[in-house]
N, C-alpha and C positions, 0 to 999 in steps of 0.2 A: 509408466515411464521410468526409465532407468535413471537413478540419481547418483551423485558422487558426494563424498564428504558429509554424509548424513549424520555422522557422529559429532559434528561441530554445531553446538547449539548457539544460535545467533540471537535469539530472543527468548527470554524466560519470564513469564508473569506468574507471581506467586501470591496467593491469598489476597487478591485485590478487593478492597471494599470501598464503596462510595455511597454516601447518602446525601440527600438534599432536603433540608427542613425536616429531618427525622424520618424521611422515607428512604429505605434501602433500595438502591438502584443496582449496585454490584455487591454480591454476597460471596466473597472468597474465591473469585475467579482465578483459576490457575491453568496454564498450558505452556508449551514451549514450541518453538519452530527451529528447525535445523537449516543450515546453509543449503540453498538450492531447492528447498521444498516449496510446493505450492499448497497452502492450507486454506480451506474455506472457513469463514466465520459465519455461522448460520444462527438464525433465531427470528421469531416473529416480531412484530412491532411491540416495543416495550420490553424486549428481552435484555436490553442493556448494551447492545452493540455500539450505538453512538457514543454512549458514556465511556465505554472501553476505548474506543478509537480516540476520543478526546483526551483521555489519560495518556495514551501512547503519543499523541501529538503535542503534549505539553500544554494543552489549553486549559485543562483542569487537573487538580492534584487529588489522588485518592486519599481517603481517610486512613487507610491501612494497607499494607502489602508492599511488594517490591517489584520493580521492573529492571531486569538485567539485559544489557545488550553486549554481546561478545564477552560474556561471563563477568561483567562489571555492573554492580548495582548503581543505578543512576537516579538523580532527582531531576525529572523532566519538568521543569517549572516554567517553560516557555516553548513556543514552536521552534525558535532558533536553537534551543538546547536539544530538542528532539532531532532536528536536522543535523546538528553537529555530532550527535551520537551515532548517526548513520541510519536514521529511520525517516522515511518520507511517506506522506499521505497524499494520494491522488484522489481528491474529492470528486463527487458527481459534477460539480460546477467547474472543475478543473483548475480554477484560480488563475486563469490566463488573462492577460490584458489584451482585449481584442484589437485595440487601436495600434498596438506595438507590433513590430515585425516578428517573424519566427526567431531570428537571431536575438533580438532584444528580449523576447520572452525567455529564451534558453539561458541567457546570461543576466537576467534581472537580479540585481543585488550581488552579482558575482562577475561584474564587468572586468575585462582585461584592460588595464591602463597601458598607455603608450610606453614603449621601451625608452624613448627619449626622455631624459630626466626633466628637461625644461617643460616639455609638453605634459609629462606625467604630473608635474607640480600644479599645472592648471586644470588637471582632471581630464585631459584628452584621452579618448579611448582608442585602443588598437583594433579598429573594426576589421582589418584584414585578418588578424590573428583569430578573432572571434568567429569570422566566417569559415576559416580553415578548420577550426576545432569543431564547429557545428557540423560541417560536412563529415568529419571523422566520426562524430557521435552517431550521425544518421547511418553511416556505412556500417558501424559496429552492430547496429540493430536492424540491418537489412532494409533501410528505409530510404526513399528518394522523394524529394520535394523540388519542383522546378525552380521556385523563386523563394530563397530564404529571407529576402527583404520584403516579401509581401506581408500585409497585415494578417494577423491570425484570424481576424473576422472572415477572411476570404476562404479559409480552409473548411474541409468537411468535418463532420463530427469525429470520424475515425482518425483523421490527421491531427485534430486537436488533442485527442487522447494520446497519440504518439508523442506529440510535443511535450505534454505534461509528464509522460513517463520518462522521456529522454532528459528532461530537466532534473528529474529525481536521480537518474543515473549520473548525470554530470555533477550533482551535488555530493556524489560519493555514497549513495545509499546502499547499505547492506540488506535492508528490509524495505519493501515497498508495500504499503497497504492500499488496495484499490477498492473503492466504494462503488458497487454496481457499474463496472466499466463498460458493459455491453448493452446497457438498457436502451440506448437510443441509436444503436448502430444497425445498418443494413447487413445483409448476409455476407457480402464480400468484405466489408470492414470488420465484421465480427470474426471471420476466419483469420484475417491478418492479425488482429489483436491477440487471438488465441496463440498464433504462431510466435508473436512477439513475447508473450508471457513464457512460453516454453523456452525460447531462446535466452531470456533473462535468467530463468532457473538453471539452464545448462551452464551459465556463466557464474553460478554460485550465489546469485541474488535470491533471497527468500521473499516469497510473495504471500501476502494474506489477502484473500479475495472475499469480499462481502458480496453475496449474491442471493437472490431468491430463485434463481434458475437451477434447480437440482440436477437437471440433465447436463447442463454446462459444468456444474461442480463435479459430477461423477466422471465426466470425460477428462477434465483438466487437472483436478486436484489430487494430492496424495492422501490427505487427511481432512477431516472436518472437526472443528471445535464448535459445539452447539451450546448456546445460552438459552435459558428459560427463566424469566422473571429474575434476572440478575445472577442466577446460578450457572456454573459451567456443568452441564448435565451429561456431556459426552465428549470424548476425544477419540475418534474412531478412524481406522484405515478404510478408505472408500472402496477398496476391493473386497471388504468383508461385510458390507452392509448394502441394502438396497434403498430405493427412494422412500418406500413405505416406512422403513425403520428410521430414516432421517426425519421424516414428518412426525413420527411418534415422539422422537426426542424434542423436536421443535415445539410440539403441542403440549409437552409436559407429561405425556402419558407414562413414560418410564419413571419419572420422578414421583408421580402420584402413586404408582404401583409400589415403589420402594418405601415410601412413607407409610403406606397402608399395611405393609408386611411386618 
């Protein structure tokens, strides 16, 4: 895919270390992502992917190393600090409230208060303004939902994914981390989500995609960062490697060969 503004680094992770009770989980992980890139984060179970994502999300703090967003080193000591810095995580469970409507989920904790000062004082919401903005967000991402007041529980898996992603865009995210976004989708929903990711990247949003589907990764992503036992063992352009090579990195074969030599 053709990218623009790839010289603008939006996320830079340098020498990230994390241990729990003396056990090293991250061992000097380093990589960067440029604006508009789609980068895969690969690794087998226990590779350190979840710990890395939790560091980016502000849920845990590394013992050592730096995280820079838009060329500014930041202390991400809470999820809200991560969101304010422009980084959003779309987890597998999507973190949506099924009982609330589409609009209520999109504006959860970011509600628009009524323009009337008296009503604003009493916390009244401008539901009309939220509905209009929700429609604009959906249109921006080429999405249509017939009833934005319907509970999220009534939506399909693919539609819920879209809502979670749109909420990240509405929050002003420059970087969106997606954890196995297509694992429970049908073929049609899968294709739509892939198109949505391409659209987001064309708008300059950087995507980090966590996936075990190497075919999907090869088709969609520009690069792959591979972790093995807490080490970043590869940062490769996907047009220069095949799936067998990616598996070798994920299984630690390349690291073992380097250590033996």
